[in-house]
A tleap script that builds the chain and sets N, CA, C and O, in Angstrom:
source leaprc.protein.ff14SB
mol = sequence {
  NMET GLY LEU TYR ASN PHE GLN PRO ARG PHE
  VAL PRO PHE ILE GLU SER GLY GLU LYS THR
  HIE THR ILE ARG ALA CYS ARG GLU HIE PRO
  ASP GLU PRO GLY LYS THR LEU HIE LEU TYR
  THR GLY LEU ARG HIE LYS GLY ALA ARG LEU
  LEU MET CYS VAL PRO CYS VAL LYS VAL GLU
  MET ILE GLU ILE ASP LEU ARG GLN ASP VAL
  PHE VAL ASN MET ALA GLU LEU ASP ARG SER
  GLU LYS GLU ALA LEU ALA ARG ARG ASP GLY
  PHE GLU SER PHE GLY ASP MET MET GLN PHE
  TRP ASP GLY ARG LEU PRO PHE ILE GLY GLN
  ILE VAL HIE TRP ASP TYR ALA ARG ARG THR
  CLYS
}
set mol.1.N position { 0.877 -1.196 -0.035 }
set mol.1.CA position { 0.086 -0.115 0.017 }
set mol.1.C position { 0.922 1.180 0.081 }
set mol.1.O position { 1.560 1.419 1.106 }
set mol.2.N position { 0.947 2.079 -1.031 }
set mol.2.CA position { 1.571 3.109 -1.218 }
set mol.2.C position { 0.901 4.305 -0.534 }
set mol.2.O position { -0.262 4.576 -0.830 }
set mol.3.N position { 1.640 5.103 0.451 }
set mol.3.CA position { 1.119 6.333 0.857 }
set mol.3.C position { 1.967 7.381 0.232 }
set mol.3.O position { 3.193 7.275 0.209 }
set mol.4.N position { 1.307 8.424 -0.291 }
set mol.4.CA position { 2.021 9.507 -0.912 }
set mol.4.C position { 1.386 10.850 -0.318 }
set mol.4.O position { 0.169 11.031 -0.352 }
set mol.5.N position { 2.255 11.763 0.217 }
set mol.5.CA position { 1.753 12.968 0.630 }
set mol.5.C position { 2.102 14.026 -0.435 }
set mol.5.O position { 3.125 13.888 -1.105 }
set mol.6.N position { 1.293 15.062 -0.607 }
set mol.6.CA position { 1.498 16.094 -1.550 }
set mol.6.C position { 1.402 17.495 -0.849 }
set mol.6.O position { 0.784 17.632 0.207 }
set mol.7.N position { 2.012 18.483 -1.457 }
set mol.7.CA position { 2.089 19.751 -0.852 }
set mol.7.C position { 0.701 20.264 -1.442 }
set mol.7.O position { 0.192 19.791 -2.458 }
set mol.8.N position { 0.145 21.305 -0.665 }
set mol.8.CA position { -1.277 21.833 -0.982 }
set mol.8.C position { -1.132 22.421 -2.505 }
set mol.8.O position { -2.101 22.287 -3.253 }
set mol.9.N position { -0.104 22.983 -2.920 }
set mol.9.CA position { -0.132 23.573 -4.364 }
set mol.9.C position { -0.398 22.423 -5.352 }
set mol.9.O position { -0.937 22.758 -6.407 }
set mol.10.N position { -0.127 21.212 -5.191 }
set mol.10.CA position { -0.356 20.134 -6.171 }
set mol.10.C position { -1.863 19.511 -6.038 }
set mol.10.O position { -2.352 18.823 -6.934 }
set mol.11.N position { -2.490 19.802 -4.916 }
set mol.11.CA position { -3.910 19.224 -4.706 }
set mol.11.C position { -4.932 19.593 -5.752 }
set mol.11.O position { -5.622 18.649 -6.138 }
set mol.12.N position { -5.177 20.806 -6.306 }
set mol.12.CA position { -6.155 20.970 -7.397 }
set mol.12.C position { -5.707 20.095 -8.616 }
set mol.12.O position { -6.547 19.469 -9.262 }
set mol.13.N position { -4.461 20.061 -8.902 }
set mol.13.CA position { -4.024 19.043 -10.199 }
set mol.13.C position { -4.197 17.642 -9.945 }
set mol.13.O position { -4.366 16.889 -10.904 }
set mol.14.N position { -4.174 17.190 -8.749 }
set mol.14.CA position { -4.419 15.847 -8.430 }
set mol.14.C position { -6.036 15.601 -8.480 }
set mol.14.O position { -6.469 14.638 -9.112 }
set mol.15.N position { -6.844 16.424 -7.852 }
set mol.15.CA position { -8.168 16.336 -7.893 }
set mol.15.C position { -8.804 16.496 -9.296 }
set mol.15.O position { -9.863 15.933 -9.574 }
set mol.16.N position { -8.178 17.225 -10.114 }
set mol.16.CA position { -8.761 17.508 -11.383 }
set mol.16.C position { -8.214 16.435 -12.412 }
set mol.16.O position { -8.703 16.469 -13.542 }
set mol.17.N position { -7.354 15.592 -12.162 }
set mol.17.CA position { -6.796 14.618 -12.904 }
set mol.17.C position { -5.755 14.998 -13.813 }
set mol.17.O position { -5.297 14.175 -14.606 }
set mol.18.N position { -5.324 16.240 -13.757 }
set mol.18.CA position { -4.187 16.882 -14.446 }
set mol.18.C position { -2.979 16.082 -14.210 }
set mol.18.O position { -2.371 15.485 -15.099 }
set mol.19.N position { -2.607 16.103 -12.757 }
set mol.19.CA position { -1.476 15.354 -12.267 }
set mol.19.C position { -1.724 13.858 -12.206 }
set mol.19.O position { -2.570 13.361 -11.463 }
set mol.20.N position { -0.896 13.122 -13.077 }
set mol.20.CA position { -1.236 11.773 -13.265 }
set mol.20.C position { -0.024 10.852 -12.575 }
set mol.20.O position { -0.197 9.635 -12.508 }
set mol.21.N position { 1.148 11.422 -12.087 }
set mol.21.CA position { 2.051 10.629 -11.731 }
set mol.21.C position { 2.886 11.592 -10.499 }
set mol.21.O position { 2.617 12.778 -10.309 }
set mol.22.N position { 3.778 10.941 -9.840 }
set mol.22.CA position { 4.589 11.582 -8.928 }
set mol.22.C position { 6.005 11.109 -8.936 }
set mol.22.O position { 6.249 9.903 -8.884 }
set mol.23.N position { 6.944 12.003 -8.998 }
set mol.23.CA position { 8.421 11.637 -9.027 }
set mol.23.C position { 8.942 11.641 -7.444 }
set mol.23.O position { 8.893 12.648 -6.737 }
set mol.24.N position { 9.421 10.418 -7.030 }
set mol.24.CA position { 9.823 10.149 -5.732 }
set mol.24.C position { 11.150 9.383 -5.870 }
set mol.24.O position { 11.508 8.806 -6.897 }
set mol.25.N position { 11.829 9.442 -4.732 }
set mol.25.CA position { 13.076 8.699 -4.447 }
set mol.25.C position { 12.667 7.126 -4.443 }
set mol.25.O position { 11.582 6.703 -4.042 }
set mol.26.N position { 13.658 6.385 -4.926 }
set mol.26.CA position { 13.237 5.004 -4.612 }
set mol.26.C position { 12.974 4.596 -3.243 }
set mol.26.O position { 13.584 5.118 -2.309 }
set mol.27.N position { 11.986 3.574 -3.051 }
set mol.27.CA position { 11.628 3.171 -1.728 }
set mol.27.C position { 12.140 1.860 -1.500 }
set mol.27.O position { 12.385 1.093 -2.432 }
set mol.28.N position { 12.329 1.538 -0.169 }
set mol.28.CA position { 12.751 0.086 0.187 }
set mol.28.C position { 11.837 -0.929 -0.420 }
set mol.28.O position { 12.207 -1.977 -0.950 }
set mol.29.N position { 10.498 -0.476 -0.277 }
set mol.29.CA position { 9.354 -1.398 -0.810 }
set mol.29.C position { 8.709 -0.735 -1.847 }
set mol.29.O position { 7.670 -0.133 -1.574 }
set mol.30.N position { 9.183 -0.732 -3.125 }
set mol.30.CA position { 8.510 0.175 -4.093 }
set mol.30.C position { 7.260 -0.395 -4.475 }
set mol.30.O position { 7.055 -1.609 -4.456 }
set mol.31.N position { 6.269 0.612 -4.885 }
set mol.31.CA position { 5.039 0.279 -5.382 }
set mol.31.C position { 5.094 -0.304 -6.813 }
set mol.31.O position { 6.079 0.023 -7.476 }
set mol.32.N position { 4.251 -1.059 -7.344 }
set mol.32.CA position { 4.306 -1.674 -8.600 }
set mol.32.C position { 2.941 -1.565 -9.260 }
set mol.32.O position { 2.033 -1.217 -8.505 }
set mol.33.N position { 2.657 -1.777 -10.415 }
set mol.33.CA position { 1.440 -1.766 -11.023 }
set mol.33.C position { 0.621 -2.931 -10.567 }
set mol.33.O position { 1.023 -4.090 -10.459 }
set mol.34.N position { -0.782 -2.401 -10.271 }
set mol.34.CA position { -1.842 -3.238 -9.585 }
set mol.34.C position { -1.902 -2.828 -8.051 }
set mol.34.O position { -2.896 -3.132 -7.392 }
set mol.35.N position { -1.015 -2.254 -7.578 }
set mol.35.CA position { -1.099 -1.976 -6.122 }
set mol.35.C position { -1.913 -0.655 -5.994 }
set mol.35.O position { -1.981 0.120 -6.947 }
set mol.36.N position { -2.526 -0.408 -4.813 }
set mol.36.CA position { -3.321 0.829 -4.607 }
set mol.36.C position { -2.494 1.929 -3.905 }
set mol.36.O position { -1.796 1.700 -2.918 }
set mol.37.N position { -2.603 2.952 -4.395 }
set mol.37.CA position { -1.797 4.156 -4.017 }
set mol.37.C position { -2.844 4.981 -3.279 }
set mol.37.O position { -3.965 5.111 -3.770 }
set mol.38.N position { -2.483 5.601 -1.992 }
set mol.38.CA position { -3.242 6.458 -1.147 }
set mol.38.C position { -2.649 7.764 -1.354 }
set mol.38.O position { -1.467 7.927 -1.052 }
set mol.39.N position { -3.437 8.849 -1.905 }
set mol.39.CA position { -2.752 10.171 -2.071 }
set mol.39.C position { -3.402 11.105 -1.124 }
set mol.39.O position { -4.609 11.345 -1.104 }
set mol.40.N position { -2.480 11.626 -0.321 }
set mol.40.CA position { -2.947 12.549 0.829 }
set mol.40.C position { -2.359 13.850 0.717 }
set mol.40.O position { -1.452 14.030 -0.095 }
set mol.41.N position { -2.787 14.790 1.457 }
set mol.41.CA position { -2.174 16.231 1.691 }
set mol.41.C position { -2.147 16.074 3.168 }
set mol.41.O position { -2.922 15.323 3.761 }
set mol.42.N position { -1.227 16.806 3.755 }
set mol.42.CA position { -1.029 16.938 5.201 }
set mol.42.C position { -0.973 15.654 5.883 }
set mol.42.O position { -1.506 15.548 6.987 }
set mol.43.N position { -0.401 14.702 5.357 }
set mol.43.CA position { -0.296 13.460 6.019 }
set mol.43.C position { 0.893 13.527 7.160 }
set mol.43.O position { 1.997 14.053 7.016 }
set mol.44.N position { 0.391 12.869 8.315 }
set mol.44.CA position { 1.207 12.850 9.609 }
set mol.44.C position { 1.006 14.141 10.386 }
set mol.44.O position { 1.699 14.443 11.358 }
set mol.45.N position { -0.093 14.970 9.847 }
set mol.45.CA position { -0.439 16.091 10.554 }
set mol.45.C position { -1.990 16.080 11.032 }
set mol.45.O position { -2.858 15.413 10.470 }
set mol.46.N position { -2.186 16.843 12.053 }
set mol.46.CA position { -3.661 16.955 12.287 }
set mol.46.C position { -4.428 17.594 10.919 }
set mol.46.O position { -3.955 18.519 10.260 }
set mol.47.N position { -5.475 17.037 10.681 }
set mol.47.CA position { -6.186 17.629 9.526 }
set mol.47.C position { -5.754 16.939 8.256 }
set mol.47.O position { -6.167 17.399 7.192 }
set mol.48.N position { -4.974 15.894 8.257 }
set mol.48.CA position { -4.558 15.167 7.078 }
set mol.48.C position { -5.818 14.829 6.331 }
set mol.48.O position { -6.858 14.550 6.927 }
set mol.49.N position { -5.712 14.857 4.942 }
set mol.49.CA position { -6.923 14.579 4.107 }
set mol.49.C position { -6.555 13.673 2.969 }
set mol.49.O position { -5.716 13.983 2.124 }
set mol.50.N position { -7.253 12.476 2.983 }
set mol.50.CA position { -7.219 11.659 1.754 }
set mol.50.C position { -7.850 12.275 0.587 }
set mol.50.O position { -9.036 12.604 0.560 }
set mol.51.N position { -6.978 12.428 -0.428 }
set mol.51.CA position { -7.437 12.994 -1.747 }
set mol.51.C position { -8.247 11.869 -2.547 }
set mol.51.O position { -9.382 12.036 -2.995 }
set mol.52.N position { -7.520 10.746 -2.651 }
set mol.52.CA position { -8.156 9.681 -3.514 }
set mol.52.C position { -7.269 8.414 -3.263 }
set mol.52.O position { -6.138 8.510 -2.788 }
set mol.53.N position { -7.870 7.170 -3.624 }
set mol.53.CA position { -7.140 6.032 -3.794 }
set mol.53.C position { -7.156 5.739 -5.219 }
set mol.53.O position { -8.191 5.799 -5.883 }
set mol.54.N position { -5.967 5.408 -5.719 }
set mol.54.CA position { -5.932 5.067 -7.241 }
set mol.54.C position { -5.042 3.786 -7.586 }
set mol.54.O position { -4.146 3.505 -6.790 }
set mol.55.N position { -5.199 3.108 -8.554 }
set mol.55.CA position { -4.393 1.946 -9.020 }
set mol.55.C position { -3.066 2.502 -9.545 }
set mol.55.O position { -3.046 3.416 -10.368 }
set mol.56.N position { -1.952 1.932 -9.052 }
set mol.56.CA position { -0.720 2.060 -9.700 }
set mol.56.C position { -0.665 1.520 -11.124 }
set mol.56.O position { -0.852 0.308 -11.231 }
set mol.57.N position { -0.470 2.125 -12.083 }
set mol.57.CA position { -0.388 1.480 -13.568 }
set mol.57.C position { 0.993 1.494 -14.190 }
set mol.57.O position { 1.163 0.921 -15.267 }
set mol.58.N position { 1.907 2.063 -13.629 }
set mol.58.CA position { 3.356 2.098 -14.121 }
set mol.58.C position { 4.340 2.726 -13.234 }
set mol.58.O position { 4.113 3.746 -12.582 }
set mol.59.N position { 5.562 2.004 -13.238 }
set mol.59.CA position { 6.481 2.775 -12.483 }
set mol.59.C position { 7.856 2.949 -13.484 }
set mol.59.O position { 8.211 1.971 -14.141 }
set mol.60.N position { 8.372 3.823 -13.544 }
set mol.60.CA position { 9.594 4.131 -14.475 }
set mol.60.C position { 10.741 4.748 -13.663 }
set mol.60.O position { 10.586 5.491 -12.693 }
set mol.61.N position { 11.861 4.363 -14.159 }
set mol.61.CA position { 13.029 4.995 -13.392 }
set mol.61.C position { 13.308 6.504 -14.121 }
set mol.61.O position { 13.116 6.698 -15.322 }
set mol.62.N position { 13.734 7.399 -13.297 }
set mol.62.CA position { 13.897 8.759 -13.837 }
set mol.62.C position { 15.231 9.215 -13.141 }
set mol.62.O position { 15.521 8.968 -11.971 }
set mol.63.N position { 15.989 9.909 -14.027 }
set mol.63.CA position { 17.064 10.600 -13.707 }
set mol.63.C position { 17.189 12.096 -14.314 }
set mol.63.O position { 17.054 12.365 -15.508 }
set mol.64.N position { 17.481 13.059 -13.239 }
set mol.64.CA position { 17.574 14.349 -13.726 }
set mol.64.C position { 18.934 14.938 -13.221 }
set mol.64.O position { 19.181 15.144 -12.033 }
set mol.65.N position { 19.850 15.202 -14.340 }
set mol.65.CA position { 21.024 15.536 -13.895 }
set mol.65.C position { 21.309 17.176 -13.708 }
set mol.65.O position { 20.365 17.947 -13.877 }
set mol.66.N position { 22.466 17.624 -13.399 }
set mol.66.CA position { 22.764 19.047 -13.029 }
set mol.66.C position { 22.615 20.009 -14.322 }
set mol.66.O position { 22.518 21.229 -14.187 }
set mol.67.N position { 22.604 19.435 -15.463 }
set mol.67.CA position { 22.500 20.245 -16.708 }
set mol.67.C position { 21.045 20.200 -17.094 }
set mol.67.O position { 20.723 20.639 -18.197 }
set mol.68.N position { 20.127 19.697 -16.264 }
set mol.68.CA position { 18.633 19.604 -16.462 }
set mol.68.C position { 18.171 18.668 -17.615 }
set mol.68.O position { 17.098 18.834 -18.196 }
set mol.69.N position { 19.061 17.662 -17.913 }
set mol.69.CA position { 18.812 16.674 -18.907 }
set mol.69.C position { 18.041 15.664 -18.059 }
set mol.69.O position { 18.253 15.458 -16.864 }
set mol.70.N position { 17.146 15.073 -18.794 }
set mol.70.CA position { 16.098 14.146 -18.066 }
set mol.70.C position { 16.042 12.735 -18.859 }
set mol.70.O position { 15.876 12.674 -20.078 }
set mol.71.N position { 16.190 11.696 -18.083 }
set mol.71.CA position { 16.185 10.476 -18.603 }
set mol.71.C position { 15.129 9.566 -17.994 }
set mol.71.O position { 15.105 9.390 -16.776 }
set mol.72.N position { 14.213 8.955 -18.850 }
set mol.72.CA position { 13.225 8.156 -18.136 }
set mol.72.C position { 13.598 6.629 -18.862 }
set mol.72.O position { 13.728 6.451 -20.073 }
set mol.73.N position { 13.724 5.639 -17.847 }
set mol.73.CA position { 14.117 4.516 -18.325 }
set mol.73.C position { 15.322 4.566 -19.177 }
set mol.73.O position { 15.351 3.832 -20.165 }
set mol.74.N position { 16.239 5.280 -18.938 }
set mol.74.CA position { 17.482 5.493 -19.543 }
set mol.74.C position { 17.454 6.166 -21.077 }
set mol.74.O position { 18.434 6.141 -21.822 }
set mol.75.N position { 16.314 6.700 -21.385 }
set mol.75.CA position { 16.092 7.254 -22.587 }
set mol.75.C position { 16.109 8.932 -22.316 }
set mol.75.O position { 15.386 9.403 -21.438 }
set mol.76.N position { 16.836 9.642 -22.994 }
set mol.76.CA position { 16.849 10.984 -22.877 }
set mol.76.C position { 15.598 11.645 -23.373 }
set mol.76.O position { 15.179 11.249 -24.460 }
set mol.77.N position { 14.872 12.676 -22.694 }
set mol.77.CA position { 13.745 13.251 -23.145 }
set mol.77.C position { 14.119 14.507 -23.891 }
set mol.77.O position { 14.991 15.279 -23.492 }
set mol.78.N position { 13.484 14.657 -24.888 }
set mol.78.CA position { 13.595 15.966 -25.740 }
set mol.78.C position { 13.004 17.086 -24.978 }
set mol.78.O position { 12.592 16.935 -23.828 }
set mol.79.N position { 12.961 18.239 -25.633 }
set mol.79.CA position { 12.285 19.492 -25.046 }
set mol.79.C position { 10.831 19.314 -24.869 }
set mol.79.O position { 10.305 19.628 -23.801 }
set mol.80.N position { 10.164 18.839 -25.829 }
set mol.80.CA position { 8.584 18.813 -25.652 }
set mol.80.C position { 8.403 17.680 -24.739 }
set mol.80.O position { 7.502 17.887 -23.926 }
set mol.81.N position { 8.997 16.528 -24.626 }
set mol.81.CA position { 8.699 15.522 -23.793 }
set mol.81.C position { 8.990 16.004 -22.233 }
set mol.81.O position { 8.310 15.592 -21.293 }
set mol.82.N position { 9.939 16.802 -22.106 }
set mol.82.CA position { 10.322 17.500 -20.797 }
set mol.82.C position { 9.084 18.233 -20.333 }
set mol.82.O position { 8.596 18.099 -19.211 }
set mol.83.N position { 8.622 19.006 -21.274 }
set mol.83.CA position { 7.388 20.108 -20.895 }
set mol.83.C position { 6.235 19.137 -20.598 }
set mol.83.O position { 5.552 19.286 -19.585 }
set mol.84.N position { 6.019 18.166 -21.452 }
set mol.84.CA position { 4.901 17.175 -20.978 }
set mol.84.C position { 4.932 16.543 -19.686 }
set mol.84.O position { 3.931 16.463 -18.975 }
set mol.85.N position { 6.094 16.082 -19.360 }
set mol.85.CA position { 6.384 15.457 -18.237 }
set mol.85.C position { 6.064 16.442 -16.989 }
set mol.85.O position { 5.439 16.068 -15.996 }
set mol.86.N position { 6.540 17.659 -17.160 }
set mol.86.CA position { 6.295 18.729 -16.090 }
set mol.86.C position { 4.867 18.849 -15.966 }
set mol.86.O position { 4.328 18.854 -14.859 }
set mol.87.N position { 4.187 18.953 -17.106 }
set mol.87.CA position { 2.473 19.323 -16.947 }
set mol.87.C position { 2.091 18.038 -16.221 }
set mol.87.O position { 1.561 18.177 -15.119 }
set mol.88.N position { 2.263 16.960 -16.629 }
set mol.88.CA position { 1.639 15.741 -15.994 }
set mol.88.C position { 2.082 15.607 -14.550 }
set mol.88.O position { 1.523 14.751 -13.865 }
set mol.89.N position { 3.085 16.412 -13.987 }
set mol.89.CA position { 3.496 16.166 -12.553 }
set mol.89.C position { 2.902 17.405 -11.893 }
set mol.89.O position { 3.166 17.638 -10.714 }
set mol.90.N position { 2.094 18.227 -12.615 }
set mol.90.CA position { 1.548 19.230 -11.740 }
set mol.90.C position { 2.135 20.662 -11.869 }
set mol.90.O position { 1.717 21.576 -11.158 }
set mol.91.N position { 3.138 20.841 -12.816 }
set mol.91.CA position { 3.850 22.116 -12.989 }
set mol.91.C position { 3.361 22.726 -14.294 }
set mol.91.O position { 3.000 22.003 -15.221 }
set mol.92.N position { 3.346 24.225 -14.380 }
set mol.92.CA position { 2.955 24.831 -15.492 }
set mol.92.C position { 4.001 24.799 -16.634 }
set mol.92.O position { 3.627 25.033 -17.783 }
set mol.93.N position { 5.278 24.521 -16.365 }
set mol.93.CA position { 6.386 24.230 -17.368 }
set mol.93.C position { 7.454 23.394 -16.940 }
set mol.93.O position { 7.451 22.953 -15.791 }
set mol.94.N position { 8.315 23.144 -17.696 }
set mol.94.CA position { 9.545 22.473 -17.375 }
set mol.94.C position { 10.460 23.320 -16.509 }
set mol.94.O position { 11.158 22.794 -15.642 }
set mol.95.N position { 10.462 24.786 -16.763 }
set mol.95.CA position { 11.267 25.666 -16.004 }
set mol.95.C position { 10.663 25.663 -14.638 }
set mol.95.O position { 11.386 25.493 -13.656 }
set mol.96.N position { 9.387 25.841 -14.522 }
set mol.96.CA position { 8.719 25.763 -13.206 }
set mol.96.C position { 9.096 24.630 -12.342 }
set mol.96.O position { 9.340 24.777 -11.144 }
set mol.97.N position { 9.147 23.362 -13.030 }
set mol.97.CA position { 9.518 22.098 -12.310 }
set mol.97.C position { 10.915 22.179 -11.944 }
set mol.97.O position { 11.234 21.685 -10.863 }
set mol.98.N position { 11.883 22.769 -12.732 }
set mol.98.CA position { 13.223 22.744 -12.409 }
set mol.98.C position { 13.429 23.804 -11.234 }
set mol.98.O position { 14.377 23.630 -10.469 }
set mol.99.N position { 12.630 24.827 -11.070 }
set mol.99.CA position { 12.742 25.699 -9.891 }
set mol.99.C position { 12.400 24.858 -8.675 }
set mol.99.O position { 12.976 25.019 -7.599 }
set mol.100.N position { 11.413 23.925 -8.881 }
set mol.100.CA position { 11.108 23.028 -7.541 }
set mol.100.C position { 12.340 22.067 -7.193 }
set mol.100.O position { 12.608 21.688 -6.053 }
set mol.101.N position { 13.022 21.744 -8.309 }
set mol.101.CA position { 14.129 20.791 -7.989 }
set mol.101.C position { 15.491 21.487 -7.712 }
set mol.101.O position { 16.532 20.850 -7.553 }
set mol.102.N position { 15.404 22.855 -7.666 }
set mol.102.CA position { 16.779 23.437 -7.400 }
set mol.102.C position { 17.307 23.175 -6.228 }
set mol.102.O position { 16.622 23.271 -5.210 }
set mol.103.N position { 18.512 22.831 -6.196 }
set mol.103.CA position { 19.235 22.353 -4.829 }
set mol.103.C position { 19.177 20.962 -4.643 }
set mol.103.O position { 19.933 20.445 -3.820 }
set mol.104.N position { 18.237 20.155 -5.414 }
set mol.104.CA position { 18.050 18.817 -5.105 }
set mol.104.C position { 18.647 17.871 -6.275 }
set mol.104.O position { 18.362 16.675 -6.328 }
set mol.105.N position { 19.525 18.527 -7.238 }
set mol.105.CA position { 20.058 17.730 -8.296 }
set mol.105.C position { 21.442 17.361 -8.093 }
set mol.105.O position { 22.119 18.046 -7.327 }
set mol.106.N position { 21.916 16.421 -8.648 }
set mol.106.CA position { 21.317 15.350 -9.467 }
set mol.106.C position { 20.376 14.405 -8.692 }
set mol.106.O position { 20.622 14.147 -7.514 }
set mol.107.N position { 19.310 13.885 -9.320 }
set mol.107.CA position { 18.250 13.115 -8.685 }
set mol.107.C position { 18.110 11.839 -9.626 }
set mol.107.O position { 18.069 11.874 -10.856 }
set mol.108.N position { 18.046 10.755 -8.854 }
set mol.108.CA position { 17.646 9.286 -9.349 }
set mol.108.C position { 16.665 8.811 -8.635 }
set mol.108.O position { 16.774 8.702 -7.413 }
set mol.109.N position { 15.478 8.433 -9.351 }
set mol.109.CA position { 14.267 7.957 -8.550 }
set mol.109.C position { 13.372 7.331 -9.422 }
set mol.109.O position { 13.835 6.859 -10.460 }
set mol.110.N position { 12.052 7.229 -9.170 }
set mol.110.CA position { 11.103 6.708 -9.867 }
set mol.110.C position { 9.917 7.638 -10.135 }
set mol.110.O position { 9.649 8.521 -9.320 }
set mol.111.N position { 9.172 7.462 -11.295 }
set mol.111.CA position { 7.967 8.093 -11.592 }
set mol.111.C position { 6.845 6.956 -11.324 }
set mol.111.O position { 6.852 5.893 -11.945 }
set mol.112.N position { 5.925 7.266 -10.388 }
set mol.112.CA position { 4.858 6.357 -10.166 }
set mol.112.C position { 3.530 7.011 -10.702 }
set mol.112.O position { 3.023 8.049 -10.277 }
set mol.113.N position { 3.082 6.235 -11.679 }
set mol.113.CA position { 1.919 6.628 -12.430 }
set mol.113.C position { 0.533 5.936 -11.903 }
set mol.113.O position { 0.468 4.763 -11.537 }
set mol.114.N position { -0.359 6.682 -11.918 }
set mol.114.CA position { -1.840 6.191 -11.448 }
set mol.114.C position { -2.738 6.415 -12.523 }
set mol.114.O position { -2.506 7.142 -13.489 }
set mol.115.N position { -3.874 5.700 -12.300 }
set mol.115.CA position { -4.977 5.773 -13.352 }
set mol.115.C position { -6.263 6.633 -12.558 }
set mol.115.O position { -6.975 6.068 -11.728 }
set mol.116.N position { -6.402 7.750 -12.856 }
set mol.116.CA position { -7.330 8.780 -12.224 }
set mol.116.C position { -8.704 8.223 -12.513 }
set mol.116.O position { -9.567 8.298 -11.638 }
set mol.117.N position { -8.935 7.733 -13.546 }
set mol.117.CA position { -10.236 7.276 -14.175 }
set mol.117.C position { -10.838 6.169 -13.170 }
set mol.117.O position { -12.053 5.998 -13.068 }
set mol.118.N position { -9.914 5.449 -12.454 }
set mol.118.CA position { -10.343 4.411 -11.491 }
set mol.118.C position { -10.168 4.700 -10.076 }
set mol.118.O position { -10.025 3.877 -9.172 }
set mol.119.N position { -10.199 6.122 -9.981 }
set mol.119.CA position { -10.095 6.623 -8.294 }
set mol.119.C position { -11.088 6.227 -7.509 }
set mol.119.O position { -12.210 6.090 -7.996 }
set mol.120.N position { -10.861 5.989 -6.231 }
set mol.120.CA position { -11.978 5.960 -5.238 }
set mol.120.C position { -11.592 6.792 -4.133 }
set mol.120.O position { -10.510 7.378 -4.134 }
set mol.121.N position { -12.401 6.875 -3.210 }
set mol.121.CA position { -12.032 7.666 -1.967 }
set mol.121.C position { -12.164 6.832 -0.794 }
set mol.121.O position { -11.910 7.289 0.320 }
savepdb mol mol.pdb
quit
């Protein structure tokens, strides 16, 4: 059972279905397709709220280097693919996403995808 906490800024994108995945560090017990993901905001705080439960549909490896090159499953993304990745992750642009990652690069982790259409609460 994957528990994922999201900053308030991402909640509208999750609830609308615009955000379809999350980029996270690798976990000791990683999620995998078919498992249920529990998406929260304010987790581990008073007033935590379950946004939805969704099935995991895909997990990919991601690497973002200091030059802001992005590799998904070892394939380098081009400019349009990086923009699409950023929008699916709840950012307005790739530049906005890189501001979020400022000071945290290089990064190696996973993209955990969910199926919004099969959400429950």
